[in-house]
Residue, then its C-alpha position, 0 to 999 in steps of 0.5 A: m526499490k528501497l527509499n533514500w534518506a529524503e523519502r524516509w523522512v517523508v514517510n516517517n513524519p507526523i504529517r504522513v501519519l495524519e494523512q494516513r488517518l484521513q485516508m483510512s477514514w475515507f476507506k472505511a466510510r466507503a468500504p467497511l470490512d467485516r471484523g476478523g478478516i485476513i489483511l496484508e499491508i504492502g510497503a508498511g514502512r515504520g508500521a503507522g499504517a498497520s497500526l491504523i488498519l488494526r484499530e479501524f478494521h479489526p482483522s483476525v490476522l494482519h501481515a505488514s510487509d516491506l522490502d527494506y528490513d530497516m523499515i521492518r526494524r523501525a516498525k518493531d520499535y514504533l508499534s506498541p507491544g500489544e500491536r506487535a503481538r497482533i501484527s506479523l511483520i515480514t520482509a517481502d518483495a511485492t512481486h513475489l509475495p509469500y502467500r497462497d492464491q486467494a488467501l486474503d480478504a484485503v490488501f492495503g497499499f499506501g504508495f508502494l506501487h510507484h516504487v516497484p520497477e515491475w509494477r505490473a508484476a506487483l499488481d499480478e501478486v495483489a490479484r493472485i493473493l486476494k480472494g474473489g470479492g476481496i478489496y485492494f485499498m490503494e493510494e498511489l502517486y503519479p510521476s509528475l509529482y515524484q519526478n518533477c524538476i525538484t523532486r527527481h533530485l531528492l527522491v529515488h524512484p524507478t524511471e522507466d515504464r512509470f504509470r499515470s492514471a490511464d495506464l494504472r486503470i487499464a492494468l487494474k482492469e486487466r487483472g480483474f479489479r473493479m473500481e468502486a470509489a476513487a478520489e484522484t487529483r490529476h498529475v498528483g495521484i489517486l486514492a481508490i477502493l478496488r474490488k477483485d471480481 
């Protein structure tokens, strides 16, 4: 699901970049990746996360995808020429990713999954494209944050079959993910490092 004006403002401001920097530090401290990996960021937005991934994890190949072509255009403007030369920006649906099975060392998802109506299908894709032992770095929000009495009037999200902590954990386990580290705030969301068995 594409973002509306309010959510574009939320994800395209300096506070969000600071938040992603802190999350990246948390990820790197708990699961450093070998240099030269093949990495995908799903829901890359304007490219701030991809820039941080490039700087912190030094992949040989970095793909950054978003469902919304307007966000990919923003990423082209946001990223430096040197970053653009090293990041492959693509428009892609998280439920039909254009990668072969077990092709990637890591996938980053900064809050994309709760935007996907068929979120389980998106998790199937993450599991499919990750190599055995690959890592899914995940930030996700729960409905009590984005569908409360205030935010539901400002933000546009799918309303059916939304996941909470238990639902998400079950779905991840069913797809062969083992949670190695997590920081969770009840009714808000989760930051997690998941390894594919």
